[in-house]
Each structure stands twice: as C-alpha cells, then as structure tokens.
C-alpha positions as CSV (number, residue, x, y, z in Angstrom):
1,M,97.5,102.1,288.3
2,Q,95.8,100.1,291.0
3,E,92.5,98.3,290.1
4,T,89.3,99.1,291.8
5,L,86.5,96.5,292.1
6,Q,83.0,98.0,291.7
7,G,84.3,101.3,293.0
8,K,84.4,99.9,296.6
9,Y,87.7,98.0,296.9
10,R,91.1,99.0,295.7
11,V,93.4,96.1,294.9
12,L,96.9,96.7,296.3
13,H,99.0,93.6,295.6
14,E,98.9,89.8,295.4
15,I,99.5,87.8,298.6
16,G,98.7,84.2,297.5
17,Q,97.1,81.8,295.1
18,G,95.0,78.6,295.4
19,G,93.3,76.1,293.2
20,M,90.2,78.2,292.8
21,A,91.3,81.8,293.3
22,V,94.0,84.5,293.7
23,V,94.1,86.4,297.0
24,Y,95.0,90.1,297.0
25,K,95.5,92.6,299.8
26,G,93.1,95.4,299.3
27,L,91.6,98.5,300.8
28,D,88.0,99.2,301.7
29,I,87.7,102.7,300.3
30,A,84.6,103.7,302.3
31,L,85.7,102.3,305.7
32,E,89.5,102.8,305.1
33,R,90.4,99.4,306.4
34,E,92.7,96.6,305.1
35,V,90.9,93.6,303.5
36,A,91.7,90.4,301.7
37,I,90.1,90.0,298.3
38,K,89.7,86.5,296.9
39,V,89.1,86.6,293.1
40,L,88.2,83.4,291.2
41,H,90.5,82.4,288.3
42,P,89.2,83.6,284.9
43,H,88.6,80.0,283.7
44,L,86.3,79.5,286.7
45,S,84.6,82.9,286.9
46,N,83.2,82.4,283.4
47,R,81.4,79.3,284.6
48,E,78.0,79.7,286.1
49,D,78.4,76.8,288.7
50,S,81.7,78.3,290.0
51,R,80.1,81.7,290.5
52,V,77.2,80.1,292.3
53,R,79.5,78.1,294.5
54,L,81.5,81.3,295.4
55,Q,78.2,83.1,296.3
56,R,77.1,80.1,298.3
57,E,80.4,80.1,300.2
58,A,80.1,83.8,301.1
59,K,76.5,83.6,302.3
60,A,77.2,80.5,304.3
61,V,80.4,81.7,306.0
62,A,79.0,85.2,306.6
63,R,76.7,83.5,309.1
64,L,79.7,82.4,311.2
65,H,80.9,84.7,313.9
66,H,83.7,83.1,315.9
67,P,87.1,84.4,317.0
68,N,88.9,81.5,315.3
69,I,87.1,81.8,311.9
70,L,87.9,84.3,309.2
71,E,85.2,87.0,308.9
72,I,83.4,87.5,305.6
73,Y,82.7,91.2,304.8
74,D,81.2,91.2,301.3
75,F,81.0,89.4,298.0
76,S,80.3,90.1,294.3
77,G,77.0,89.6,292.7
78,L,76.3,87.3,289.8
79,D,76.3,90.2,287.4
80,S,79.8,91.4,288.4
81,D,82.6,91.3,285.9
82,K,84.7,89.4,288.4
83,A,83.7,86.9,291.0
84,Y,85.2,87.6,294.4
85,I,84.7,87.7,298.1
86,V,86.1,90.2,300.6
87,T,87.3,89.0,304.0
88,E,89.2,90.4,307.0
89,Y,93.0,90.8,306.4
90,I,95.2,88.7,308.7
91,R,98.7,89.9,309.5
92,G,100.6,86.7,310.1
93,E,101.5,83.4,308.4
94,T,99.9,80.0,307.7
95,L,100.4,77.1,310.0
96,K,102.2,75.3,307.1
97,D,104.8,78.1,306.8
98,F,105.3,78.1,310.6
99,T,105.8,74.3,310.8
100,D,108.2,74.4,307.9
101,R,110.5,76.6,310.2
102,N,109.5,75.3,313.6
103,T,108.4,71.7,313.8
104,P,107.0,71.2,317.3
105,S,108.7,68.2,319.1
106,L,106.3,68.4,322.0
107,P,103.1,66.6,321.0
108,E,101.0,68.6,323.5
109,V,101.5,71.7,321.2
110,G,99.5,69.8,318.5
111,A,96.9,68.8,321.0
112,M,96.4,72.5,322.0
113,V,96.1,73.6,318.4
114,V,93.5,71.0,317.5
115,H,91.7,71.8,320.8
116,E,91.3,75.4,319.7
117,L,90.2,74.6,316.2
118,A,87.6,72.1,317.3
119,L,85.5,74.8,318.9
120,A,85.5,76.9,315.7
121,L,84.5,73.8,313.7
122,A,81.7,73.0,316.2
123,H,80.3,76.5,315.6
124,A,80.4,75.9,311.8
125,H,78.8,72.5,312.2
126,D,76.0,74.1,314.3
127,E,75.3,76.3,311.2
128,G,75.2,73.2,308.9
129,I,78.6,73.8,307.3
130,I,81.3,71.2,306.7
131,H,84.7,72.6,306.0
132,R,86.0,69.6,303.9
133,D,89.5,71.0,303.5
134,I,91.2,71.2,306.9
135,K,94.9,71.5,306.4
136,P,97.8,73.6,307.7
137,E,97.6,75.8,304.6
138,N,94.1,76.9,305.6
139,I,95.0,77.9,309.1
140,M,96.4,81.3,309.8
141,I,98.4,82.3,312.8
142,R,97.8,86.0,313.5
143,D,100.7,88.2,314.8
144,D,99.2,88.0,318.4
145,G,99.1,84.2,318.3
146,A,95.4,83.7,317.5
147,L,94.4,80.9,315.1
148,K,92.1,81.6,312.2
149,L,90.4,78.8,310.2
150,M,89.8,80.0,306.7
151,D,88.8,78.9,303.1
152,F,85.4,77.4,303.4
153,G,85.4,77.6,299.6
154,I,84.6,74.0,299.1
155,A,82.4,73.7,302.2
156,Q,79.3,71.6,301.8
157,I,76.0,73.1,303.1
158,V,74.0,70.2,304.6
159,E,70.7,72.0,304.3
160,M,71.3,72.6,300.5
161,Q,71.0,69.0,299.3
162,N,70.5,70.1,295.7
163,M,74.1,71.6,295.8
164,T,75.8,68.6,297.3
165,V,79.1,67.9,295.5
166,T,79.3,64.1,294.9
167,G,81.8,62.1,292.9
168,A,84.2,65.1,292.8
169,L,87.6,64.9,294.5
170,V,87.7,68.5,295.8
171,G,90.2,69.3,298.5
172,S,93.7,68.1,299.7
173,P,94.0,64.3,299.3
174,A,96.4,63.9,302.3
175,H,93.8,65.2,304.7
176,M,90.7,63.7,303.1
177,S,88.4,61.1,304.8
178,P,87.9,57.7,303.1
179,E,84.2,58.6,302.4
180,H,85.4,61.8,300.7
181,V,87.8,59.9,298.5
182,E,85.0,57.5,297.6
183,G,82.7,60.4,296.6
184,K,80.1,59.6,299.2
185,T,77.8,62.2,300.8
186,L,79.7,63.7,303.8
187,D,78.7,64.6,307.3
188,F,80.5,66.3,310.1
189,R,82.6,63.3,310.9
190,A,84.6,63.9,307.8
191,D,86.0,67.0,309.5
192,V,86.8,64.8,312.5
193,F,89.0,62.6,310.3
194,S,90.7,65.7,308.8
195,L,91.4,67.0,312.3
196,G,92.9,63.6,313.1
197,T,95.4,64.0,310.2
198,L,96.3,67.5,311.4
199,L,96.8,66.2,315.0
200,Y,99.0,63.4,313.7
201,F,101.0,65.8,311.6
202,L,101.6,68.2,314.5
203,C,102.5,65.3,316.9
204,A,104.6,63.1,314.7
205,G,106.1,65.8,312.3
206,R,104.9,63.9,309.3
207,L,101.6,63.1,307.6
208,P,99.8,59.8,308.4
209,F,99.1,59.2,304.7
210,D,102.0,60.1,302.4
211,S,103.1,58.7,299.1
212,P,104.6,60.1,295.9
213,S,102.0,58.2,293.9
214,P,98.4,59.7,294.1
215,H,96.9,56.2,293.6
216,A,99.0,54.8,296.5
217,L,98.0,57.7,298.7
218,L,94.3,57.2,298.0
219,R,94.7,53.5,298.7
220,Q,96.3,54.3,302.1
221,I,93.4,56.5,303.0
222,L,90.7,54.1,301.9
223,E,92.4,51.3,303.9
224,A,93.1,53.7,306.8
225,Q,96.6,52.3,307.0
226,Y,99.2,54.5,308.7
227,E,102.3,54.2,310.8
228,D,102.0,54.5,314.6
229,P,102.9,58.2,315.3
230,R,105.1,57.0,318.3
231,M,107.5,55.5,315.7
232,S,108.3,59.1,314.5
233,N,108.0,60.8,317.9
234,P,108.3,58.5,321.0
235,A,107.1,61.4,323.1
236,V,103.5,60.8,321.9
237,S,101.7,59.2,324.9
238,R,99.5,56.2,324.6
239,R,96.5,58.3,325.6
240,L,97.1,60.8,322.9
241,Y,97.7,58.0,320.4
242,R,94.3,56.6,321.2
243,I,92.7,60.0,320.5
244,I,94.5,60.2,317.1
245,A,93.5,56.6,316.3
246,K,89.8,57.2,317.1
247,C,89.8,60.2,314.7
248,L,91.4,58.2,311.9
249,Q,89.0,55.2,312.0
250,R,88.0,53.9,308.6
251,E,84.2,53.9,309.4
252,P,82.6,57.2,310.4
253,N,80.6,55.4,313.1
254,D,83.8,54.4,314.9
255,R,85.1,58.0,315.1
256,Y,84.1,60.8,317.5
257,A,80.5,61.6,316.9
258,T,81.2,65.4,317.0
259,V,84.2,67.6,317.2
260,L,83.1,68.6,320.7
261,D,83.6,65.1,321.9
262,L,87.1,65.2,320.4
263,R,87.7,68.6,322.1
264,D,86.5,67.2,325.5
265,D,89.0,64.3,325.3
266,L,91.8,66.7,324.4
267,G,90.8,69.1,327.1
268,A,90.8,66.4,329.7
269,Y,94.2,65.2,328.6
270,L,95.7,68.7,328.7
271,R,94.2,69.4,332.1
272,D,95.8,66.3,333.5
273,L,99.1,67.8,332.5
274,H,98.2,71.2,334.0
275,L,97.9,72.9,330.6
276,D,94.6,74.5,331.5
277,E,94.8,77.6,329.2
278,P,95.6,76.4,325.7
279,T,94.8,79.8,324.2
280,I,97.4,81.6,326.3
281,E,99.9,78.8,326.0
282,L,99.7,78.9,322.2
283,Q,100.1,82.7,322.1
284,D,103.3,82.4,324.0
285,Y,104.4,79.5,321.8
286,F,103.8,81.3,318.5
287,E,105.6,84.4,319.8
288,S,108.8,82.5,320.9
289,P,108.7,78.9,319.8
290,A,112.0,77.7,321.1
291,I,111.7,79.4,324.5
292,A,108.1,78.4,325.0
293,E,108.6,74.8,324.0
294,A,111.6,74.4,326.4
295,H,109.4,75.8,329.2
296,L,106.4,73.7,328.2
297,T,108.6,70.6,328.0
298,R,110.0,71.2,331.5
299,R,106.4,71.6,332.9
300,V,105.1,68.5,331.2
301,V,108.1,66.5,332.4
302,E,107.6,67.6,336.0
303,R,103.9,66.8,335.8
304,L,104.6,63.3,334.3
305,I,107.0,62.5,337.1
306,D,104.4,63.4,339.7
307,L,101.8,61.3,337.9
308,A,104.3,58.4,337.7
309,K,105.0,58.6,341.4
310,T,101.3,58.6,342.2
311,A,100.7,55.6,339.9
312,A,103.6,53.7,341.5
313,S,102.3,54.4,345.0
314,E,98.9,53.1,344.0
315,G,100.4,49.8,342.6
316,K,99.8,50.8,339.0
317,K,103.3,49.9,337.8
318,A,102.4,49.6,334.1
319,L,100.9,53.1,334.1
320,A,104.0,54.5,336.0
321,L,106.3,52.9,333.5
322,E,104.3,54.6,330.7
323,Y,104.7,58.0,332.3
324,Y,108.4,57.5,332.9
325,N,108.9,56.3,329.3
326,Q,107.3,59.5,328.1
327,V,109.6,61.5,330.4
328,L,112.7,59.8,328.9
329,A,111.4,60.4,325.4
330,L,111.2,64.1,326.2
331,Q,114.4,64.4,328.2
332,G,116.7,61.5,327.8
333,D,119.1,62.8,330.5
334,Q,116.6,62.3,333.3
335,E,118.7,59.8,335.4
336,D,116.1,59.5,338.2
337,A,113.4,58.6,335.7
338,L,115.7,56.0,334.0
339,A,116.5,54.5,337.4
340,Q,112.8,54.2,338.2
341,V,112.1,52.6,334.9
342,R,114.8,50.0,335.5
343,R,113.5,49.3,339.0
344,L,109.9,49.0,337.9
345,S,110.9,46.9,334.8
346,S,112.8,44.5,337.1
347,Q,109.8,44.1,339.4
348,A,107.5,43.6,336.5
349,S,109.9,40.9,335.1
350,R,110.1,39.1,338.4
351,N,106.3,39.2,338.7
352,A,105.9,37.8,335.2
353,S,108.4,35.1,335.9
354,L,106.6,34.1,339.1
355,K,103.3,33.9,337.2
356,R,104.9,31.7,334.6
357,L,106.5,29.5,337.3
358,A,103.1,29.1,339.0
359,L,101.5,28.1,335.8
360,A,104.2,25.6,335.1
361,I,103.9,24.1,338.5
362,S,100.1,23.9,338.1
363,A,100.4,22.2,334.8
364,A,102.9,19.7,336.2
365,L,100.6,18.9,339.1
366,V,97.7,18.4,336.7
367,A,99.9,16.1,334.6
368,V,100.9,14.1,337.7
369,G,97.4,13.9,338.9
370,T,96.1,12.6,335.5
371,A,98.9,10.0,335.3
372,S,98.0,8.9,338.9
373,Y,94.3,8.5,337.9
374,L,95.3,6.5,334.8
375,A,97.6,4.3,336.8
376,M,94.8,3.5,339.4
377,A,92.0,3.0,336.8
378,P,90.9,-0.6,336.3
379,S,92.3,-2.3,333.1
380,P,90.2,-4.2,330.6
381,I,91.6,-7.6,331.9
382,G,91.5,-7.0,335.6
383,P,92.3,-4.5,338.3
384,A,95.7,-3.0,337.9
385,P,97.9,-2.4,341.0
386,R,97.8,1.1,342.4
387,T,100.8,3.2,341.4
388,S,102.3,5.6,343.9
389,L,103.5,9.1,343.0
390,S,107.1,8.0,343.5
391,A,106.7,5.3,340.9
392,L,105.9,7.9,338.3
393,D,109.5,9.2,338.4
394,D,110.7,6.3,336.3
395,T,107.5,6.0,334.2
396,T,106.6,7.3,330.7
397,L,103.4,7.1,328.9
398,T,103.1,5.7,325.4
399,S,100.1,5.1,323.1
400,R,98.0,2.0,323.1
401,S,94.7,1.1,321.3
402,D,92.2,-1.3,322.8
403,S,89.1,-1.9,320.7
404,N,87.9,-5.0,322.5
405,T,86.7,-3.4,325.7
406,S,84.9,0.0,326.2
407,D,85.4,1.9,329.4
408,A,82.1,3.7,328.7
409,K,80.3,0.5,329.5
410,R,81.8,0.3,332.9
411,G,80.9,4.0,333.6
412,L,84.5,5.2,333.4
413,A,85.8,8.2,331.5
414,P,87.8,6.8,328.6
415,P,91.5,7.2,329.0
416,P,93.4,8.7,326.0
417,F,94.6,5.3,324.8
418,L,97.6,5.3,327.2
419,E,99.4,2.5,329.1
420,L,102.1,2.5,331.7
421,R,105.5,1.1,330.8
422,R,108.1,0.8,333.5
423,N,111.9,0.8,333.8
424,Q,112.3,3.7,331.5
425,E,114.8,6.6,331.7
426,P,113.8,9.1,334.5
427,M,112.1,12.3,333.4
428,T,111.6,15.6,335.2
429,S,107.9,15.8,334.0
430,V,105.3,13.6,332.4
431,R,104.2,14.2,328.9
432,Y,101.5,12.6,326.9
433,A,102.3,11.3,323.4
434,R,99.7,10.8,320.6
435,R,98.8,7.4,319.4
436,R,101.7,5.5,317.7
437,A,104.0,8.4,318.4
438,P,107.4,7.7,320.0
439,A,108.0,8.7,323.6
440,V,109.9,12.0,323.7
441,A,111.3,13.6,326.8
442,A,109.7,17.0,327.4
443,R,111.8,20.2,328.0
444,P,111.6,21.2,331.7
445,R,108.8,23.8,331.8
446,M,110.1,25.3,335.0
447,A,113.5,26.0,333.5
448,T,111.8,27.5,330.4
449,A,109.8,29.9,332.6
450,L,112.9,31.1,334.4
451,Q,115.0,31.4,331.2
452,G,112.2,33.2,329.3
453,R,112.4,36.3,331.4
454,R,112.6,39.5,329.4
455,P,112.7,43.0,330.9
456,L,110.5,45.8,329.8
457,E,112.4,48.2,327.6
458,T,112.3,52.0,327.9
459,A,111.6,54.3,325.0
460,F,115.0,55.9,325.5
461,E,116.8,52.5,325.5
462,R,114.9,51.4,322.4
463,N,116.2,54.5,320.6
464,R,119.8,53.7,321.7
465,K,119.3,50.0,320.7
466,V,120.4,48.8,324.1
467,K,119.2,45.6,325.9
468,I,119.4,45.4,329.6
469,V,119.8,41.6,329.8
470,S,120.1,38.7,327.4
471,R,117.1,37.5,325.3
472,F,115.7,34.0,325.3
473,D,115.2,32.4,321.9
474,R,112.1,30.2,322.3
475,K,112.6,28.4,319.0
476,R,116.2,27.4,319.6
477,G,115.8,27.1,323.4
478,I,118.9,29.1,324.2
479,N,119.9,32.4,325.6
480,L,121.1,34.9,323.1
481,P,123.9,37.3,324.2
482,A,122.9,40.9,325.1
483,A,123.2,43.5,322.4
484,P,126.4,45.5,322.9
485,A,126.2,49.0,324.3
486,P,127.3,51.9,322.1
487,R,131.1,52.0,322.0
488,Q,132.8,54.8,323.8
489,P,136.0,56.4,322.5
490,S,139.1,54.5,323.4
491,N,140.8,57.5,324.9
492,G,138.3,57.7,327.8
493,V,136.5,60.9,326.7
494,I,132.8,61.2,326.4
495,P,131.0,62.9,323.4
496,F,128.3,65.4,324.4
497,Q,126.5,68.5,323.2
498,L,125.4,71.7,325.0
499,R,122.2,73.5,324.3
500,A,120.6,76.8,325.6
501,V,117.4,78.1,324.1
502,T,117.7,81.6,325.5
503,G,121.2,82.7,324.6
504,Y,124.6,81.9,323.2
505,I,127.1,79.7,325.0
506,L,130.6,80.5,326.2
507,F,132.6,77.3,326.8
508,D,136.3,76.5,326.7
509,G,137.2,79.9,325.5
510,K,134.8,79.6,322.5
511,T,131.5,81.3,321.7
512,Y,128.6,79.4,320.2
513,K,126.1,82.1,319.0
514,N,123.5,79.6,317.7
515,G,122.6,78.5,321.2
516,F,124.1,75.0,320.8
517,T,127.5,73.5,320.3
518,P,128.7,70.8,317.9
519,T,129.5,67.4,319.5
520,L,132.3,68.0,322.0
521,S,134.5,65.5,323.9
522,K,135.6,65.6,327.5
523,K,136.6,63.2,330.2
524,P,133.9,62.5,332.8
525,G,133.7,65.3,335.4
526,N,132.2,68.7,336.2
527,Y,132.5,71.6,333.8
528,S,131.1,75.2,333.6
529,A,129.6,77.1,330.8
530,T,128.2,80.7,330.6
531,V,124.8,81.4,328.9
532,V,124.5,85.0,327.6
533,P,121.0,86.0,326.6
534,F,120.3,86.9,323.0
535,D,119.9,90.6,322.2
536,D,116.1,90.2,321.8
537,T,115.8,88.0,325.0
538,E,114.9,90.3,327.9
539,C,113.4,87.6,330.1
540,C,116.8,86.1,331.2
541,R,120.1,87.2,332.6
542,K,123.6,86.1,332.2
543,R,124.4,82.9,334.1
544,T,127.2,80.5,334.6
545,V,126.0,76.9,334.7
546,T,127.9,73.9,336.2
547,F,127.1,70.6,334.4
548,R,128.5,67.1,334.6
549,V,129.7,64.9,331.8
550,R,128.7,61.4,332.6
551,D,129.8,58.0,331.2
552,K,126.3,57.6,329.9
553,A,126.2,60.9,327.9
554,L,127.2,59.3,324.6
555,G,126.5,62.4,322.5
556,R,123.2,63.4,324.1
557,P,122.5,67.2,324.5
558,I,123.0,68.7,327.9
559,M,120.4,71.5,328.5
560,L,121.7,74.6,330.2
561,A,118.7,76.0,332.1
562,P,118.2,79.8,332.0
563,T,117.8,82.1,334.9
564,Y,114.7,84.2,334.4
565,R,114.4,87.8,335.6
566,D,111.7,88.8,338.1
567,A,108.5,90.1,336.8
568,S,107.1,93.4,338.1
569,L,103.4,93.8,338.8
570,T,101.6,97.0,339.8
571,V,98.0,96.8,340.8
572,R,95.9,100.0,340.5
573,A,93.4,99.8,343.4
574,P,92.2,101.9,346.3
575,A,95.1,103.3,348.4
576,S,96.5,101.0,351.1
577,A,94.8,97.9,349.7
578,V,96.7,94.7,350.3
579,V,97.8,92.8,347.2
580,Q,98.8,89.1,347.1
581,A,100.2,87.6,343.9
582,G,102.7,84.8,343.1
583,G,103.4,84.1,346.7
584,K,104.3,87.7,347.4
585,S,102.4,90.4,349.3
586,G,102.4,94.1,348.8
587,V,100.2,97.2,348.6
588,A,98.2,98.7,345.8
589,N,99.9,101.2,343.4
590,A,103.4,100.0,344.3
591,P,105.4,97.4,342.2
592,I,105.7,93.9,343.4
593,N,108.6,91.8,342.2
594,I,107.6,88.2,341.5
595,R,110.2,85.4,340.9
596,M,109.8,83.7,337.6
597,H,110.7,80.2,336.6
598,Q,109.5,80.5,333.0
599,P,109.2,83.2,330.3
600,T,105.5,83.8,331.0
601,S,103.0,82.7,333.6
602,S,99.6,83.6,335.0
603,A,99.1,84.5,338.6
604,V,96.0,84.9,340.7
605,V,96.0,88.4,342.2
606,R,93.9,89.0,345.3
607,V,93.1,92.5,346.4
608,S,91.5,93.2,349.8
609,K,90.8,96.3,352.0
610,P,88.7,96.8,355.1
611,G,85.3,98.2,354.1
612,Y,85.5,96.7,350.6
613,K,84.6,93.3,349.1
614,S,87.8,91.4,348.3
615,R,88.3,90.5,344.6
616,S,90.5,88.0,342.8
617,V,91.6,88.4,339.2
618,R,94.2,86.7,337.0
619,A,97.2,88.6,335.6
620,R,99.6,87.6,332.9
621,L,103.3,88.0,333.9
622,R,106.3,88.1,331.7
623,A,109.9,87.7,333.0
624,G,111.8,90.9,332.9
625,Q,108.8,93.1,332.1
626,K,106.4,95.3,334.0
627,S,102.7,94.7,334.1
628,V,100.0,97.0,335.3
629,I,96.4,96.0,336.0
630,T,93.5,97.8,337.5
631,V,91.2,96.2,340.0
632,Q,87.9,97.9,341.0
633,L,86.6,96.9,344.4
634,E,82.9,97.0,345.2
635,G,81.8,99.4,347.9
636,E,84.4,102.1,347.2
637,G,83.8,105.2,349.3
638,V,82.2,103.1,352.0
639,P,84.1,103.6,355.3
C-alpha cells in the first residue's frame, strides 16, 4: 500500500538518496501532478535543528523563481510526523550521470554550462541565498535539455545571521572553497569558487582537487594547488584557463566579485567564437552529444582559423600561434594549421635570434668601449699611451690593486682595478676578471646566440613528443640531437583509424557498426569508405567519402564528414508574402528547402508583403525535418 503524507501527497517510489534525505517520486492528489518529495532521514528528522533547517530551506528557495532553479511547492510543518519538502519533478538525469557516459572533449561545452548556471545563481544571490554545494550531482538535465540547479538544503541565508553554520564541514569537499574548509563565514564568492571547480571539471575531464586521502584533499584546497587544466585537455585555450584560474583564487578578493562578472567574461569568450545562443546549443548537445559535439568542434575550429588569420595579418604572431595550437589540439589532422604553426614558429625563432644577436653585439661594443676608456685613462705614475681599438685584439684584462693613489682625487671615475697586459693570446671578445682571478677566455656570445635558437612547439607536436630541430644545452654548451620521430612500420604501411559520428562505416568489405574502426594499416594513398546513417539518425544520408592516408597519419583518427539532409521550412503568413530564409527565397504557406551543414541551426526569416510592415523572426531548423512557423504581419487587411 502506498503511503500518503498528511493526506495531500502519495508516495510512489524512491528515486534517490543523499546525506540528509531520501527523495521519492510522488503525486499531488489535489492537483494530480507529479512531484518530488524530499524526506529527512529519521535520525535527522527527530532533531529540532534539522527540522528548522529544512523549513528554512523551503521558505528561502520558495522565493526563487527562475527557469534554471528547481521550484519548491510545499513543505511540512514542525508538528508533522515526517520532515519533508515537495518540489517539481524533473524527468531527466543529473549532470554527473551524463558526464559519466559522455565526457565533453570540447571545453566550450563546459563554458556554456557554467554560463547558464551563473544567471540562476545570480538570482539566488540577489535573494540573499548562497548555494554552498554546487556539484554535478546537484544539477539536473531535463529531457528537453534545460538545466536545473537544485538542493539548496545547506544554503546559508545571509540575512539570518543567527542561523549561520560555522565550523561545520557541510557539502562536497572536492567543490568547497578554502574559506568553507576553514569554517569561516561565507559570502557569494564561495559559489564563484565552486563554479570554477565545475568549469575545470567540464573542461579538463577531471577535478582540480582530487586525492584518495581526505586530509590531502583539504590541504590541496587550502593551498589552492591544482594542475593546469591544459595538461589534461590541450584544447583549453589560454583565455578560458585564465577565467578558471580567477575563479580558483585562494583569497576571495582575488576572484570574480559576483557570478555575473564571471558570466560576462564567459559570454564574451563564447561570442568571440560565434556561440551566441548557449541555451539552444546546450539543448542540441544534451539531445545528441556525439553529433552536436562534432558539429560544435567544426564550427569552433573554423572560427579559430579565422581569428588566427586576422591576428597574423595584424602582426600578432603570438596570438595567431595560440589560435592555431588550439585548432591542432581539437583536430590534429589540420595540415594547413600545422603548416602555419611551423611558419610562424620559424619566424618567431628568427626574430628571437636577431634580438639575442643584437644584444650580444651591443654588449660587445660596451665592453670594447670600456676597455678603450681604461686604456686611455691616466695611470697613477704618468700618462699612459693611447691604445687603439686594433690593439685590443691581442689584449686581455687582469686584476690589479693600487692603494697608493686614488683616482677620485684626480676627479676620475675609479677603474675596476684593471691593467692592460700585452702579447697575450688573441680573443674574440674582452672579458673582465675579478681581482686575483686568472684570465679566462670567454665563450663567443655571438655564437651562443645563434646556437641557442629553439623553435616554438605546437600542442599537437608536444603530444607526439616530436622536436622540430635540435636543442641547445646551455650548461654543456653543445647541441643535443633532435628527438626521433615516431617510428613507422618497416613494411611501408601507415596506421590510421576512421571515425564517423552519424553512422556506421563500410570499408574494405567490412562493416563497423560503432561508428569507428580499430587501428588499420594501409600504404599512403587515396581510399574510399561509405557512411550509412544510424537507424535513429534522420539528419544525414548515405555517403561515400574519399580520404587520404598520409605519411604523417601515425594512428590518428580520420573523420568522415556526414552529408546532412535539407531542412524544410514553411512560414504561415498572408498569401503571396515573400519569405527569405537561409539564403533561399520563397512564398508564404509553401515549403522552402534549406541546405544544412550541421544537425541543427537557427536562421533569420524575413517576411514582407506590399501594404504590410515587414517582420523578421528567428526559426530553429533541423536537418531532415520539417518546421512550420507562423508570422503575423502588422496592417493585415490594409490594401
């Protein structure tokens, strides 16, 4: 028999447990709607402070009304047999469950997730509520792709100072801020730190603070020591890394002052990559992670290449190299990007060598000038003969002390206790020696500058452990041999792998139904493979792709790009109205076929007709599907 709470809510079955409560799916008997019922554990519900905390949570969160925050419907009174709260029921899964199956490799997905949650947290902060326990387990992904932030059960209400929880470690340690671990009074910047741990996790695929020992974990958090996320995922850009680093600062004053400041920086970063609609992008991603991520990666790569070309044309070669390195981290088979990186690296190396050469020549000229001055300066006994520059070629300087005469009395700057000694071995440069030190020939600085040239290394080449040229060992003064390139099979074949995110692969008379092949081996040349869409993939059609196996493949995957079906759009508008969408023109109430280069996209639809005011709206298109929208024009019925 199913239990009923206070005659209002019927408990159906358990859907989850936490440290404070058990969550059940229930039914609101009066309104006949599904609800979630969070019931405190018996050992907590018997305590007065736990029941007060639960009531406080319900009253506080019930003030929040935001599309990304779980709605609170009702809660039990202090005189109820059981302590519980009633919330909206979410059909979906937690972000933790999703990432366990689909770890995003594109860092921009993590940036979009945090960008969406930041606005929900800003709303809570405006109401004086600190979440204090932001983690993937407390974020729900609804079936339509919407994010829901839940479980404010340990939220601290700023306005209720008498109920502040201090000295208690409440929450998930891996996502806690240092001041939370220390038991200090928290403010909104504690949530900024937790958002930073979430952003790090989604970008790098691992937590910034992770240790099997609780004491070691807490020490890492207190010291704010974590590995650079680019070590785990080279596709993390420097700009995104700086945003993460600012969130994870040890001192709250060094972090973002508000979550809106964090959201602004993430929004500007995403807009520069032409990811202007994170909400829609995430809905597509959560619906079909593999397809959407492949599409997003292609768009980001194309945008990064455009930014790199612009930076290079403006003379910002370091910035261009950074963009190209990110491209290679996302798609290692971008031969054009790799060629550009090598060209820019070579230029940067030559410029650095010229700068070092100029400094070496300047230092040599200063040394020669100083020696000339010392040679022409009067000696304590009498005027010394002037020494020409040519005479310095066979001259070295050794130390001397003369305490009988002071140059300061004659108004001269005191020389560094040096004397000229002739008929020595010729040297390529002049070098001072300290008092009573033997004369030692200096290593030619010009040669050092030329030999010390090291090229910039791409992220892709770092991953492959390949050096472009030899490396100069400064301590030993020799050139070390270049690291050997990965060895290729002796029979002349090249290992490679085929991948297709939208269907299974037909190649060499075999069928690979998982969308990827094991490592194959072929001689360099052109080959063909057929991509057949999966049964549930209606956006693509069967396609035969020709690809090339190169000498530089070395086991890297070769992506087989899909062919997307056209999208059909019908606009309901006044008869004979002209419709323009996706570069195509048509008339109202008739389908328009729009070519698609990705699974989903948005298009601006412009509808115009004489006698009416033109109107533009945005329509969501899906490859291989029909879309119908209605556009009302002002002035209808006016001739």
